[in-house]
Phi, psi and omega in degrees: 000316180294320180296322178295321180296314178296323179298315179294324178296320179297317179293325177298320177300312184297316181297315183288327177295321179290329180288337177294330182289314180212099185297328182297327182295328181293323183268018176086015179290157181275153176226149180282128179224159172262128186227150177250130178243126183261131178233153178267130181255145177233076182286156173284173180299321179293319179292327176298321179297318180295317179297313180295327176296317178297318179295317179295319178296325178299314179294323179296313180296318179303311183295319180296318179290323180293328175298316180298319182288316189281319188251340180248006175056040175278131179283124185281086172248165182298322182292312183293318181289330176292322176294322177296321179297320178297319178296319180295322180294322179286330182277326182238098184298335183292345177290340179292343179286343178281154175291139190300315182291334178290328176292318180292330180295335181297311183286336173295316178295323181292319177297318179297317180294321180293319179295325176295324178293319184283317189263327186250000177078017177286168180292159178292142180307140184254157177287148175274136181218183178294329178280334178233068191277164168283139178238004183206165170209160187240139176243126179278141178280133181205126179055043176059035179282348174239115179209159183261146164251095192296323184293318183267002181054050178234145174240129182268128178224148179295146180068332182263325181093206182272125180243137176290141179218165176223138173196180182283161178297323179298316180291322177301312181296321181296318180294319181296324185272354186247165176273127180273126178269313180196170175226133176254118179265127188236136175239106184217133180054038176078005183242137176260127178230156175238126179252107186266122178267120185231156169261121185219170176265133181235131176265112181295158175294154179293149178293147175225163184250057178227150175230151181219142171252140184237123174260127180249143180199181182274320181295317177224119185305314183224134170227120183262153182291342177274006177101352179287126180237125180252113178276168178295136181292145180276098178247027184300315182295316181295318179294325178296318179294319179298314180295323180298313182286335172296318178294322179297320179294322182293339180273349184259159176283121180305133181094346181283169182295316180294327177295317180295323178296314179296325179294319178297319179293323177295315178299319180297315179295320180294317179296323179297318179295314181296315182295322180296317180293315180296322179299315179296317181296319180295322179293318181293311182295324177296318179298317181294314182292322182295323189258005182220136178276325180238130180236118180257130182235163172277156169264101188266145174263069185295323180298321178291325179297327182294343179287342176278117186294338179277331181272330189304314181300319181287323176299322179295325181287317188274340173053065181296324181297325179295322178297315180297317180300315181294318179298321183293311185287329178288325177293319180297320181288336186246022175057039173262159181254121175255129177230135178247125179282166183297153182297327185260016175290125185282069186293323182280329185278337187274135176283123182285350182268314184239348178093001179293140179255121181266096187289336185272011180293125181265164185296327184275351181284120181271335177214160180205160181248129180292125181288346182269305184257350178078011180287132177271126186244134162280127188308308186288319180295318177299319179297319181294323178294317178296322178296319178297313181297319179293321178297316178295324178296317179295322179294317179300316179297319181295319180294318180297318179295319181295315182295327180294337179263345181281160169273000180061035176293133178076008180238152170217160186268127176248109186283134174235093186076193183263340186257341187247130175235130174240136182259118184237148180288152179299321182296328181285331183266352183295136178059028177230162178288146177290141179300337182274345185278000000 
């Protein structure tokens, strides 16, 4: 009973601390966010040529600028790369067929990639080739040059003109009511898509008083501390179709009519597999974020796991990094707290009932019995409970450290007994009964 009481107090702290940042969000107020809306494009043959020309020009400009940086020791600043772009435009007239903002976007991306290499330790930018091609380009919105014709299902873009598109009614309305920042046109697996970046109003989910720990692994992608277990999705049929059409393509002469037919079928099967997996992941992550205020995760060495030849194929199928990415951005948008415990925290070895650490636990053991308290543990479920408890402990420590440095402006202490203190904002306690009364 006492542990449950302390647990609720910890969550009360987290909810009230987040409400201090933006009180309107607690009461269901809207907040301005940047959002991406994906639409399916159906360009004509002439428009396909223009799109492919823009994509090809992007790779050409990238390679020319990268030569200057890598071999001529040119410092990649906006001014120097813009001057190089002017020289390239005068030397190669076909670059004028590209949309102007898409050309400028190339050196912005190159500067960003170079800074990541210098400051964050990422790899040096690589040349674009047929094996590593460009599949997209971006057009910046300026003076309403990108707008929708909702009735005719057409989107107007510079240099390309009006393109037919399809999306849901909800997305159409959202795009019409929002400010468009840019659009990224993508050609992948035979499909043309447009990713529209907009500024819109988002209503965060209501606060809840629940926390969850999530154990991730290869045997079972997700195991939650509340008992929810997500098994690997059955994509056997989709993978079988993908492999079949890959074999069909290998039997045809590249560039022939039959090869193109087999390629279209392969792309269709591949897209179906990708869409099915993404749909399931979005539903699962939405459910977790909606029903939990605090989400505790492991810090996984996924890159290191891929070095194991037996694990790599399954890791590629389940895409653990994609699940983490979705949980993070959805939590941020809905005022949820994501906490990641340390990589070397013994979540599977530790007994969630008494705290005993079982050092002899082997990788293949799915369950074990604690020799101290006799509790029977499911390996993954026990790990998820330990992750949740460790996550809440880290949050409590962080809040205590933060409060010790604050002047406590806008906060007051509401005593609950002699041992427990919860810090609540004045606005939350205004016109309400005191917790001690």
